[in-house]
N, CA, C and O atoms as CSV, one atom per row, in Angstrom:
chain,resi,resn,atom,element,x,y,z
A,1,UNK,N,N,-42.656,0.042,-5.755
A,1,UNK,CA,C,-43.343,-0.073,-6.875
A,1,UNK,C,C,-43.772,1.349,-7.482
A,1,UNK,O,O,-44.040,2.335,-6.795
A,2,UNK,N,N,-43.790,1.300,-8.688
A,2,UNK,CA,C,-44.181,2.599,-9.551
A,2,UNK,C,C,-45.359,2.147,-10.348
A,2,UNK,O,O,-45.336,1.092,-10.983
A,3,UNK,N,N,-46.341,2.909,-10.316
A,3,UNK,CA,C,-47.547,2.704,-10.912
A,3,UNK,C,C,-47.945,4.193,-11.530
A,3,UNK,O,O,-47.992,5.170,-10.783
A,4,UNK,N,N,-48.187,4.278,-12.736
A,4,UNK,CA,C,-48.566,5.575,-13.370
A,4,UNK,C,C,-49.721,5.262,-14.498
A,4,UNK,O,O,-49.480,4.465,-15.404
A,5,UNK,N,N,-50.734,5.798,-14.416
A,5,UNK,CA,C,-51.730,5.732,-15.361
A,5,UNK,C,C,-51.407,6.639,-16.531
A,5,UNK,O,O,-50.843,7.716,-16.335
A,6,UNK,N,N,-51.761,6.219,-17.777
A,6,UNK,CA,C,-51.464,6.974,-19.023
A,6,UNK,C,C,-51.943,8.332,-18.890
A,6,UNK,O,O,-51.187,9.222,-19.278
A,7,UNK,N,N,-53.183,8.675,-18.359
A,7,UNK,CA,C,-53.680,9.904,-18.063
A,7,UNK,C,C,-52.814,10.820,-17.370
A,7,UNK,O,O,-52.895,12.039,-17.523
A,8,UNK,N,N,-51.971,10.245,-16.596
A,8,UNK,CA,C,-51.204,11.061,-15.746
A,8,UNK,C,C,-49.864,11.469,-16.246
A,8,UNK,O,O,-49.146,12.231,-15.598
A,9,UNK,N,N,-49.496,10.925,-17.495
A,9,UNK,CA,C,-48.130,11.238,-18.259
A,9,UNK,C,C,-48.514,12.465,-19.091
A,9,UNK,O,O,-49.484,12.449,-19.849
A,10,UNK,N,N,-47.784,13.443,-18.938
A,10,UNK,CA,C,-48.002,14.726,-19.434
A,10,UNK,C,C,-47.046,14.904,-20.614
A,10,UNK,O,O,-45.854,14.922,-20.308
A,11,UNK,N,N,-47.349,15.035,-21.884
A,11,UNK,CA,C,-46.296,15.386,-22.963
A,11,UNK,C,C,-45.884,16.906,-22.828
A,11,UNK,O,O,-46.669,17.842,-22.674
A,12,UNK,N,N,-44.637,16.970,-22.907
A,12,UNK,CA,C,-43.829,18.262,-22.850
A,12,UNK,C,C,-43.145,18.480,-24.237
A,12,UNK,O,O,-42.397,17.633,-24.725
A,13,UNK,N,N,-43.445,19.653,-24.836
A,13,UNK,CA,C,-42.870,20.022,-26.157
A,13,UNK,C,C,-41.392,20.450,-25.824
A,13,UNK,O,O,-41.194,21.301,-24.957
A,14,UNK,N,N,-40.393,19.883,-26.483
A,14,UNK,CA,C,-39.000,20.281,-26.516
A,14,UNK,C,C,-38.547,20.757,-27.813
A,14,UNK,O,O,-38.553,19.985,-28.772
A,15,UNK,N,N,-38.152,21.969,-27.928
A,15,UNK,CA,C,-37.703,22.522,-29.328
A,15,UNK,C,C,-36.291,22.321,-29.550
A,15,UNK,O,O,-35.470,22.489,-28.648
A,16,UNK,N,N,-35.947,21.929,-30.841
A,16,UNK,CA,C,-34.673,21.774,-31.336
A,16,UNK,C,C,-33.664,20.886,-30.356
A,16,UNK,O,O,-32.550,21.289,-30.019
A,17,UNK,N,N,-34.158,19.788,-30.009
A,17,UNK,CA,C,-33.444,18.876,-29.059
A,17,UNK,C,C,-31.958,18.501,-29.638
A,17,UNK,O,O,-31.792,17.932,-30.717
A,18,UNK,N,N,-31.049,18.849,-28.881
A,18,UNK,CA,C,-29.636,18.577,-29.351
A,18,UNK,C,C,-29.244,19.197,-30.592
A,18,UNK,O,O,-28.276,18.770,-31.220
A,19,UNK,N,N,-29.969,20.228,-31.008
A,19,UNK,CA,C,-29.718,21.007,-32.126
A,19,UNK,C,C,-30.391,20.588,-33.279
A,19,UNK,O,O,-30.115,21.085,-34.371
A,20,UNK,N,N,-31.354,19.615,-33.130
A,20,UNK,CA,C,-32.162,19.010,-34.193
A,20,UNK,C,C,-33.291,19.953,-34.766
A,20,UNK,O,O,-33.285,21.139,-34.435
A,21,UNK,N,N,-34.157,19.514,-35.524
A,21,UNK,CA,C,-35.215,20.244,-36.163
A,21,UNK,C,C,-36.510,20.107,-35.377
A,21,UNK,O,O,-36.797,19.023,-34.871
A,22,UNK,N,N,-37.254,21.106,-35.265
A,22,UNK,CA,C,-38.753,20.970,-34.870
A,22,UNK,C,C,-38.827,20.778,-33.453
A,22,UNK,O,O,-37.895,21.074,-32.705
A,23,UNK,N,N,-40.046,20.229,-33.018
A,23,UNK,CA,C,-40.471,19.925,-31.773
A,23,UNK,C,C,-40.779,18.530,-31.454
A,23,UNK,O,O,-41.700,17.950,-32.029
A,24,UNK,N,N,-39.972,17.899,-30.467
A,24,UNK,CA,C,-40.114,16.651,-29.910
A,24,UNK,C,C,-41.166,16.714,-28.867
A,24,UNK,O,O,-41.104,17.616,-28.032
A,25,UNK,N,N,-42.191,15.787,-28.832
A,25,UNK,CA,C,-43.088,15.711,-27.758
A,25,UNK,C,C,-42.454,14.631,-26.818
A,25,UNK,O,O,-42.336,13.483,-27.246
A,26,UNK,N,N,-42.054,14.942,-25.594
A,26,UNK,CA,C,-41.339,14.181,-24.570
A,26,UNK,C,C,-42.373,13.811,-23.413
A,26,UNK,O,O,-43.009,14.698,-22.845
A,27,UNK,N,N,-42.519,12.402,-23.075
A,27,UNK,CA,C,-43.229,12.095,-22.019
A,27,UNK,C,C,-42.328,11.348,-20.979
A,27,UNK,O,O,-41.700,10.349,-21.327
A,28,UNK,N,N,-42.273,11.783,-19.837
A,28,UNK,CA,C,-41.430,10.958,-18.804
A,28,UNK,C,C,-42.142,9.846,-18.238
A,28,UNK,O,O,-43.109,9.995,-17.492
A,29,UNK,N,N,-41.650,8.677,-18.603
A,29,UNK,CA,C,-42.318,7.512,-18.106
A,29,UNK,C,C,-41.919,7.098,-16.731
A,29,UNK,O,O,-42.733,6.588,-15.961
A,30,UNK,N,N,-40.565,7.330,-16.388
A,30,UNK,CA,C,-40.058,7.152,-14.998
A,30,UNK,C,C,-39.416,8.567,-14.616
A,30,UNK,O,O,-38.878,9.248,-15.489
A,31,UNK,N,N,-39.485,8.969,-13.342
A,31,UNK,CA,C,-38.864,10.076,-12.917
A,31,UNK,C,C,-37.362,9.785,-12.570
A,31,UNK,O,O,-37.118,9.055,-11.609
A,32,UNK,N,N,-36.470,10.260,-13.222
A,32,UNK,CA,C,-35.097,10.053,-13.158
A,32,UNK,C,C,-34.469,11.042,-12.177
A,32,UNK,O,O,-34.930,12.183,-12.178
A,33,UNK,N,N,-33.563,10.769,-11.416
A,33,UNK,CA,C,-32.953,9.451,-11.144
A,33,UNK,C,C,-33.643,8.519,-10.133
A,33,UNK,O,O,-33.384,7.317,-10.068
A,34,UNK,N,N,-34.584,9.180,-9.308
A,34,UNK,CA,C,-35.164,8.545,-8.128
A,34,UNK,C,C,-35.810,7.252,-8.509
A,34,UNK,O,O,-35.531,6.228,-7.885
A,35,UNK,N,N,-36.672,7.246,-9.516
A,35,UNK,CA,C,-37.424,5.999,-9.926
A,35,UNK,C,C,-36.592,5.031,-10.768
A,35,UNK,O,O,-37.153,4.042,-11.240
A,36,UNK,N,N,-35.260,5.252,-10.995
A,36,UNK,CA,C,-34.484,4.409,-11.862
A,36,UNK,C,C,-33.264,3.996,-10.923
A,36,UNK,O,O,-32.164,3.690,-11.385
A,37,UNK,N,N,-33.548,4.015,-9.618
A,37,UNK,CA,C,-32.511,3.547,-8.611
A,37,UNK,C,C,-31.261,4.281,-8.648
A,37,UNK,O,O,-30.220,3.780,-8.224
A,38,UNK,N,N,-31.324,5.511,-9.165
A,38,UNK,CA,C,-30.044,6.305,-9.214
A,38,UNK,C,C,-29.169,5.746,-10.363
A,38,UNK,O,O,-28.006,6.149,-10.390
A,39,UNK,N,N,-29.555,4.906,-11.279
A,39,UNK,CA,C,-28.758,4.422,-12.312
A,39,UNK,C,C,-28.968,5.026,-13.616
A,39,UNK,O,O,-28.352,4.548,-14.569
A,40,UNK,N,N,-29.743,6.001,-13.792
A,40,UNK,CA,C,-30.108,6.547,-15.099
A,40,UNK,C,C,-30.693,7.955,-14.922
A,40,UNK,O,O,-31.183,8.419,-13.893
A,41,UNK,N,N,-30.546,8.560,-16.142
A,41,UNK,CA,C,-31.289,9.911,-16.112
A,41,UNK,C,C,-32.485,10.173,-17.039
A,41,UNK,O,O,-33.009,11.283,-17.131
A,42,UNK,N,N,-32.868,9.140,-17.690
A,42,UNK,CA,C,-33.947,9.344,-18.559
A,42,UNK,C,C,-34.666,7.871,-18.915
A,42,UNK,O,O,-34.003,6.880,-19.218
A,43,UNK,N,N,-36.012,7.886,-18.838
A,43,UNK,CA,C,-36.795,6.761,-19.346
A,43,UNK,C,C,-38.058,7.431,-19.852
A,43,UNK,O,O,-39.012,7.669,-19.111
A,44,UNK,N,N,-38.021,7.751,-21.258
A,44,UNK,CA,C,-38.964,8.662,-21.805
A,44,UNK,C,C,-39.621,7.896,-22.894
A,44,UNK,O,O,-39.200,6.782,-23.205
A,45,UNK,N,N,-40.772,8.520,-23.565
A,45,UNK,CA,C,-41.316,8.304,-24.805
A,45,UNK,C,C,-41.274,9.558,-25.546
A,45,UNK,O,O,-41.766,10.581,-25.069
A,46,UNK,N,N,-40.683,9.531,-26.747
A,46,UNK,CA,C,-40.541,10.776,-27.665
A,46,UNK,C,C,-41.462,10.405,-28.773
A,46,UNK,O,O,-41.577,9.260,-29.209
A,47,UNK,N,N,-42.096,11.427,-29.190
A,47,UNK,CA,C,-42.902,11.479,-30.496
A,47,UNK,C,C,-42.330,12.565,-31.400
A,47,UNK,O,O,-42.277,13.740,-31.039
A,48,UNK,N,N,-41.898,12.129,-32.604
A,48,UNK,CA,C,-41.347,13.139,-33.563
A,48,UNK,C,C,-42.196,13.010,-34.787
A,48,UNK,O,O,-42.259,11.954,-35.417
A,49,UNK,N,N,-42.881,14.149,-35.135
A,49,UNK,CA,C,-43.643,14.228,-36.373
A,49,UNK,C,C,-42.581,14.170,-37.646
A,49,UNK,O,O,-41.363,14.294,-37.515
A,50,UNK,N,N,-43.248,13.967,-38.858
A,50,UNK,CA,C,-42.314,14.187,-39.983
A,50,UNK,C,C,-41.597,15.573,-39.981
A,50,UNK,O,O,-42.132,16.662,-39.771
A,51,UNK,N,N,-40.234,15.317,-40.266
A,51,UNK,CA,C,-39.342,16.619,-40.442
A,51,UNK,C,C,-38.786,16.958,-39.065
A,51,UNK,O,O,-38.021,17.916,-38.957
A,52,UNK,N,N,-39.143,16.190,-37.958
A,52,UNK,CA,C,-38.479,16.506,-36.646
A,52,UNK,C,C,-37.356,15.547,-36.438
A,52,UNK,O,O,-37.410,14.381,-36.828
A,53,UNK,N,N,-36.389,16.040,-35.846
A,53,UNK,CA,C,-35.189,15.313,-35.503
A,53,UNK,C,C,-34.531,15.666,-34.066
A,53,UNK,O,O,-34.750,16.713,-33.457
A,54,UNK,N,N,-33.717,14.651,-33.640
A,54,UNK,CA,C,-33.038,14.905,-32.326
A,54,UNK,C,C,-31.524,14.869,-32.878
A,54,UNK,O,O,-31.075,13.843,-33.390
A,55,UNK,N,N,-30.765,16.043,-32.744
A,55,UNK,CA,C,-29.502,16.236,-33.335
A,55,UNK,C,C,-28.367,15.419,-32.843
A,55,UNK,O,O,-28.453,14.878,-31.741
A,56,UNK,N,N,-27.388,15.300,-33.527
A,56,UNK,CA,C,-26.101,14.493,-33.216
A,56,UNK,C,C,-25.632,14.934,-31.917
A,56,UNK,O,O,-25.389,16.117,-31.682
A,57,UNK,N,N,-25.492,13.939,-31.016
A,57,UNK,CA,C,-24.918,14.200,-29.611
A,57,UNK,C,C,-24.077,13.148,-29.220
A,57,UNK,O,O,-24.190,12.070,-29.805
A,58,UNK,N,N,-23.173,13.301,-28.242
A,58,UNK,CA,C,-22.273,12.355,-27.828
A,58,UNK,C,C,-22.552,11.980,-26.388
A,58,UNK,O,O,-22.825,12.843,-25.554
A,59,UNK,N,N,-22.474,10.534,-26.060
A,59,UNK,CA,C,-22.812,10.092,-24.649
A,59,UNK,C,C,-21.409,9.926,-24.067
A,59,UNK,O,O,-20.494,9.317,-24.622
A,60,UNK,N,N,-21.350,10.520,-22.919
A,60,UNK,CA,C,-20.127,10.482,-22.146
A,60,UNK,C,C,-20.533,9.798,-20.967
A,60,UNK,O,O,-21.470,10.327,-20.367
A,61,UNK,N,N,-19.973,8.559,-20.398
A,61,UNK,CA,C,-20.123,7.933,-19.141
A,61,UNK,C,C,-21.690,7.516,-19.113
A,61,UNK,O,O,-22.311,7.560,-18.051
A,62,UNK,N,N,-22.199,7.179,-20.120
A,62,UNK,CA,C,-23.584,6.745,-20.235
A,62,UNK,C,C,-23.884,5.949,-21.455
A,62,UNK,O,O,-23.115,5.942,-22.417
A,63,UNK,N,N,-24.978,5.290,-21.423
A,63,UNK,CA,C,-25.421,4.637,-22.816
A,63,UNK,C,C,-26.979,4.885,-22.898
A,63,UNK,O,O,-27.674,4.997,-21.889
A,64,UNK,N,N,-27.464,4.961,-24.182
A,64,UNK,CA,C,-28.768,5.065,-24.427
A,64,UNK,C,C,-29.291,4.026,-25.342
A,64,UNK,O,O,-28.757,3.720,-26.409
A,65,UNK,N,N,-30.413,3.483,-24.836
A,65,UNK,CA,C,-31.118,2.397,-25.730
A,65,UNK,C,C,-32.388,3.126,-26.175
A,65,UNK,O,O,-32.934,3.976,-25.473
A,66,UNK,N,N,-32.831,2.744,-27.393
A,66,UNK,CA,C,-33.994,3.256,-27.910
A,66,UNK,C,C,-34.737,1.990,-28.628
A,66,UNK,O,O,-34.124,1.172,-29.315
A,67,UNK,N,N,-36.013,1.944,-28.399
A,67,UNK,CA,C,-36.772,1.063,-29.001
A,67,UNK,C,C,-37.834,1.980,-29.946
A,67,UNK,O,O,-38.372,3.030,-29.595
A,68,UNK,N,N,-37.967,1.366,-31.095
A,68,UNK,CA,C,-38.815,2.089,-32.108
A,68,UNK,C,C,-40.274,1.468,-31.897
A,68,UNK,O,O,-40.485,0.287,-32.173
A,69,UNK,N,N,-41.181,2.231,-31.443
A,69,UNK,CA,C,-42.583,1.881,-31.229
A,69,UNK,C,C,-43.496,1.843,-32.426
A,69,UNK,O,O,-44.244,0.899,-32.680
A,70,UNK,N,N,-43.378,2.950,-33.148
A,70,UNK,CA,C,-44.168,3.311,-34.398
A,70,UNK,C,C,-43.449,4.104,-35.243
A,70,UNK,O,O,-42.619,4.884,-34.778
A,71,UNK,N,N,-43.679,4.006,-36.613
A,71,UNK,CA,C,-42.971,4.904,-37.604
A,71,UNK,C,C,-41.674,4.421,-38.061
A,71,UNK,O,O,-41.218,3.315,-37.771
A,72,UNK,N,N,-41.137,5.237,-38.737
A,72,UNK,CA,C,-39.725,5.003,-39.318
A,72,UNK,C,C,-38.866,6.153,-38.972
A,72,UNK,O,O,-39.259,7.298,-38.749
A,73,UNK,N,N,-37.515,5.675,-38.948
A,73,UNK,CA,C,-36.504,6.552,-38.445
A,73,UNK,C,C,-35.346,6.407,-39.233
A,73,UNK,O,O,-35.032,5.302,-39.677
A,74,UNK,N,N,-34.566,7.599,-39.485
A,74,UNK,CA,C,-33.101,7.409,-39.912
A,74,UNK,C,C,-32.238,7.801,-38.671
A,74,UNK,O,O,-32.386,8.869,-38.077
A,75,UNK,N,N,-31.336,6.856,-38.333
A,75,UNK,CA,C,-30.532,7.002,-37.193
A,75,UNK,C,C,-29.106,6.954,-37.696
A,75,UNK,O,O,-28.729,6.046,-38.437
A,76,UNK,N,N,-28.244,8.018,-37.258
A,76,UNK,CA,C,-26.944,8.029,-37.711
A,76,UNK,C,C,-26.182,7.931,-36.390
A,76,UNK,O,O,-26.417,8.672,-35.436
A,77,UNK,N,N,-25.207,6.919,-36.393
A,77,UNK,CA,C,-24.462,6.726,-35.126
A,77,UNK,C,C,-22.944,6.319,-35.648
A,77,UNK,O,O,-22.622,5.391,-36.390
A,78,UNK,N,N,-22.120,7.324,-35.010
A,78,UNK,CA,C,-20.603,7.373,-35.387
A,78,UNK,C,C,-20.492,7.238,-36.958
A,78,UNK,O,O,-19.768,6.394,-37.487
A,79,UNK,N,N,-21.278,8.150,-37.667
A,79,UNK,CA,C,-21.295,8.148,-39.177
A,79,UNK,C,C,-21.857,7.112,-39.925
A,79,UNK,O,O,-21.735,7.149,-41.149
A,80,UNK,N,N,-22.505,6.115,-39.341
A,80,UNK,CA,C,-23.169,5.091,-40.109
A,80,UNK,C,C,-24.634,5.285,-40.020
A,80,UNK,O,O,-25.188,5.421,-38.929
A,81,UNK,N,N,-25.276,5.300,-41.152
A,81,UNK,CA,C,-26.715,5.544,-41.309
A,81,UNK,C,C,-27.463,4.146,-41.178
A,81,UNK,O,O,-27.089,3.140,-41.782
A,82,UNK,N,N,-28.502,4.189,-40.369
A,82,UNK,CA,C,-29.369,2.999,-40.257
A,82,UNK,C,C,-30.873,3.484,-40.482
A,82,UNK,O,O,-31.251,4.591,-40.099
A,83,UNK,N,N,-31.541,2.747,-41.005
A,83,UNK,CA,C,-33.051,2.948,-41.186
A,83,UNK,C,C,-33.835,1.961,-40.415
A,83,UNK,O,O,-33.790,0.761,-40.684
A,84,UNK,N,N,-34.616,2.490,-39.378
A,84,UNK,CA,C,-35.209,1.842,-38.495
A,84,UNK,C,C,-36.865,1.807,-38.516
A,84,UNK,O,O,-37.473,2.789,-38.941
A,85,UNK,N,N,-37.472,0.798,-38.105
A,85,UNK,CA,C,-38.929,0.832,-38.060
A,85,UNK,C,C,-39.453,0.004,-36.778
A,85,UNK,O,O,-38.649,-0.565,-36.040
A,86,UNK,N,N,-40.583,-0.025,-36.594
A,86,UNK,CA,C,-41.236,-0.613,-35.341
A,86,UNK,C,C,-40.626,-1.754,-35.013
A,86,UNK,O,O,-40.476,-2.633,-35.861
A,87,UNK,N,N,-40.186,-1.900,-33.730
A,87,UNK,CA,C,-39.663,-3.308,-33.117
A,87,UNK,C,C,-38.150,-3.120,-33.091
A,87,UNK,O,O,-37.520,-3.700,-32.207
A,88,UNK,N,N,-37.489,-2.334,-34.014
A,88,UNK,CA,C,-35.964,-2.210,-33.927
A,88,UNK,C,C,-35.471,-1.510,-32.673
A,88,UNK,O,O,-36.180,-0.710,-32.062
A,89,UNK,N,N,-34.304,-1.814,-32.327
A,89,UNK,CA,C,-33.665,-1.414,-31.149
A,89,UNK,C,C,-32.345,-0.916,-31.435
A,89,UNK,O,O,-31.693,-1.559,-32.259
A,90,UNK,N,N,-31.803,0.146,-30.895
A,90,UNK,CA,C,-30.428,0.422,-30.977
A,90,UNK,C,C,-29.857,0.833,-29.687
A,90,UNK,O,O,-30.666,1.234,-28.849
A,91,UNK,N,N,-28.723,0.809,-29.401
A,91,UNK,CA,C,-27.939,1.278,-28.078
A,91,UNK,C,C,-26.742,1.922,-28.550
A,91,UNK,O,O,-25.913,1.332,-29.243
A,92,UNK,N,N,-26.624,3.264,-28.144
A,92,UNK,CA,C,-25.553,4.035,-28.184
A,92,UNK,C,C,-24.703,3.847,-26.877
A,92,UNK,O,O,-25.208,4.137,-25.792
A,93,UNK,N,N,-23.491,3.391,-26.958
A,93,UNK,CA,C,-22.771,3.197,-25.908
A,93,UNK,C,C,-21.812,4.382,-25.566
A,93,UNK,O,O,-21.708,5.316,-26.361
A,94,UNK,N,N,-21.045,4.355,-24.289
A,94,UNK,CA,C,-20.365,5.510,-23.899
A,94,UNK,C,C,-19.280,5.815,-25.028
A,94,UNK,O,O,-18.518,4.941,-25.443
A,95,UNK,N,N,-19.275,7.004,-25.445
A,95,UNK,CA,C,-18.290,7.488,-26.465
A,95,UNK,C,C,-19.043,7.641,-27.837
A,95,UNK,O,O,-18.667,8.426,-28.708
A,96,UNK,N,N,-20.175,6.795,-27.955
A,96,UNK,CA,C,-20.814,7.179,-29.389
A,96,UNK,C,C,-21.357,8.452,-29.485
A,96,UNK,O,O,-21.610,9.166,-28.514
A,97,UNK,N,N,-21.553,8.767,-30.746
A,97,UNK,CA,C,-22.346,10.136,-31.161
A,97,UNK,C,C,-23.316,9.591,-32.148
A,97,UNK,O,O,-23.032,8.789,-33.037
A,98,UNK,N,N,-24.559,10.132,-31.892
A,98,UNK,CA,C,-25.744,9.693,-32.744
A,98,UNK,C,C,-26.830,10.823,-32.755
A,98,UNK,O,O,-26.818,11.759,-31.956
A,99,UNK,N,N,-27.725,10.655,-33.690
A,99,UNK,CA,C,-28.966,11.430,-33.741
A,99,UNK,C,C,-29.926,10.667,-34.578
A,99,UNK,O,O,-29.597,9.743,-35.321
A,100,UNK,N,N,-31.151,11.119,-34.408
A,100,UNK,CA,C,-32.381,10.361,-35.006
A,100,UNK,C,C,-33.324,11.274,-35.696
A,100,UNK,O,O,-33.442,12.419,-35.258
A,101,UNK,N,N,-34.019,10.885,-36.749
A,101,UNK,CA,C,-34.987,11.763,-37.361
A,101,UNK,C,C,-36.185,10.919,-37.710
A,101,UNK,O,O,-36.115,9.706,-37.905
A,102,UNK,N,N,-37.196,11.572,-37.773
A,102,UNK,CA,C,-38.524,10.966,-38.279
A,102,UNK,C,C,-38.340,10.802,-39.802
A,102,UNK,O,O,-37.939,11.728,-40.507
A,103,UNK,N,N,-38.645,9.608,-40.262
A,103,UNK,CA,C,-38.484,9.415,-41.729
A,103,UNK,C,C,-39.833,8.885,-42.320
A,103,UNK,O,O,-40.256,7.795,-41.934
A,104,UNK,N,N,-40.469,9.566,-43.172
A,104,UNK,CA,C,-41.771,9.179,-43.672
A,104,UNK,C,C,-42.812,10.147,-43.369
A,104,UNK,O,O,-42.606,11.281,-42.936
A,105,UNK,N,N,-44.102,9.554,-43.658
A,105,UNK,CA,C,-45.189,10.548,-43.341
A,105,UNK,C,C,-45.984,10.403,-42.109
A,105,UNK,O,O,-46.915,11.160,-41.834
A,106,UNK,N,N,-45.564,9.316,-41.293
A,106,UNK,CA,C,-46.269,9.120,-40.035
A,106,UNK,C,C,-45.327,9.370,-38.942
A,106,UNK,O,O,-44.115,9.259,-39.125
A,107,UNK,N,N,-45.918,9.762,-37.617
A,107,UNK,CA,C,-45.029,10.127,-36.529
A,107,UNK,C,C,-44.094,8.980,-36.163
A,107,UNK,O,O,-44.451,7.811,-36.316
A,108,UNK,N,N,-42.939,9.300,-35.695
A,108,UNK,CA,C,-41.938,8.249,-35.111
A,108,UNK,C,C,-42.252,8.398,-33.647
A,108,UNK,O,O,-42.265,9.486,-33.071
A,109,UNK,N,N,-42.519,7.172,-33.047
A,109,UNK,CA,C,-42.638,7.001,-31.456
A,109,UNK,C,C,-41.490,6.162,-31.220
A,109,UNK,O,O,-41.129,5.257,-31.973
A,110,UNK,N,N,-40.902,6.519,-30.085
A,110,UNK,CA,C,-39.788,5.753,-29.603
A,110,UNK,C,C,-39.737,5.793,-28.069
A,110,UNK,O,O,-40.313,6.691,-27.455
A,111,UNK,N,N,-39.088,4.881,-27.488
A,111,UNK,CA,C,-38.866,4.823,-25.964
A,111,UNK,C,C,-37.435,4.705,-25.808
A,111,UNK,O,O,-36.766,3.796,-26.300
A,112,UNK,N,N,-36.943,5.754,-25.034
A,112,UNK,CA,C,-35.471,5.849,-24.772
A,112,UNK,C,C,-35.003,5.787,-23.370
A,112,UNK,O,O,-35.581,6.530,-22.577
A,113,UNK,N,N,-34.123,5.080,-22.962
A,113,UNK,CA,C,-33.557,4.951,-21.708
A,113,UNK,C,C,-32.038,5.390,-21.636
A,113,UNK,O,O,-31.208,4.890,-22.395
A,114,UNK,N,N,-31.749,6.232,-20.805
A,114,UNK,CA,C,-30.319,6.556,-20.687
A,114,UNK,C,C,-29.824,6.189,-19.350
A,114,UNK,O,O,-30.326,6.716,-18.357
A,115,UNK,N,N,-28.760,5.218,-19.239
A,115,UNK,CA,C,-28.267,4.723,-18.042
A,115,UNK,C,C,-26.876,5.079,-17.909
A,115,UNK,O,O,-26.080,5.047,-18.847
A,116,UNK,N,N,-26.570,5.451,-16.618
A,116,UNK,CA,C,-25.182,5.798,-16.227
A,116,UNK,C,C,-24.213,4.571,-16.394
A,116,UNK,O,O,-24.641,3.430,-16.223
A,117,UNK,N,N,-22.841,4.827,-16.745
A,117,UNK,CA,C,-21.871,3.802,-16.873
A,117,UNK,C,C,-21.423,3.366,-15.519
A,117,UNK,O,O,-20.577,2.479,-15.404
């Protein structure tokens, strides 16, 4: 069993993630790979303030799912632009290239999980 109180989750600032703009605040929800049974490398909550983005990057031998918790995002995957809001989910499959940015005046909060193929 894994149990972690919210007060134990420490936000870590990440600058220019994947070549993106600004500072992403990252909170590790599970410690990977040990708390993911060796099946993934990340289970995190990201907060992106207005103007902040995660740059375009390609997933090799892994997939990433993201659930939008709050705010609005512009997500570009394989050249296709999608506008996302709270409750929307995307999954970038092996070989996909994507990036995401906060769109609007409120912070974008998302939960991302990266699993090995």
